[in-house]
Phi, psi and omega in degrees: 000130181278167182293329180287327178285326180290328181278347180283139177259153180282166181295323180294319180292318178297319178294321178295320179293319180289328176293320178296319177297321178294322177295318178297316178296319177298321178296317179296315180296316180296321180292317178296319179295320178295316179297318179294320179295321178297314181293317178295322177296320177295320178294320179294320179294328182271347192298313185299311181291320180296319179300319180290318182291331177273357177077024181274339180263194176277093183230163176238125182264142179187197179240148175240134174256119187286128179260318183218130178241128176249193184293322185255336184207167177235146175246150181196182181260125178278122191300311185294324186252340182081008179283155173275127183234166181242132175246115177288111186221125183267326187219159163062039174234145179230157178297144179091350180284144178250135181228146173279126185224167169237147181232123173298148185292344185257016183202179178251010177267131180244158179233145177296139183253008178271186183298320180296320179292323179290319177293322179295326178294333180270005182300321177300327177293322178294321176298320178293323177294323176297317177294320179294328178296324176295318179293319180296317180286318184277313185275327184259347182060033177255078190294317182296316177297321178297318178293324178294315180296314180295320179295322177296315180294317179293321177297319178297314181294321178295316178297320176300315180296316181294324178282335185290325187285000000 
């Protein structure tokens, strides 16, 4: 047997190698698409509230003085118009407190317009980044990038919590 015949691979082996390469490429493409879909979904979920808190939509800025706080929300008087509005607030609010808020023109729900409110509006994006970090680390085997993405999301959530109280 000559050296050229020994170095030749059979058709079945060549087909198997190209099929394995196609599977690897398919895994990479699917993982990148899943990570991108997660991040885009988080951005889409956060967009409406974020747009209002940054004042990019049709909003009215003012102050609310809290009159009554329950477990899930607080009600108060919106300063420019005198209307009764609702602030979805889970923690750390007491009656009589004044907060800077924005109110969309089509409702009685207000959002905090300070740094804590803006970071809280972006919380769905941070959750999506945490999920995407798992996909990046597990599916793409890009561990350093996954730790950077996860660390960024966790830092955002921690800062949001610290400013919220």
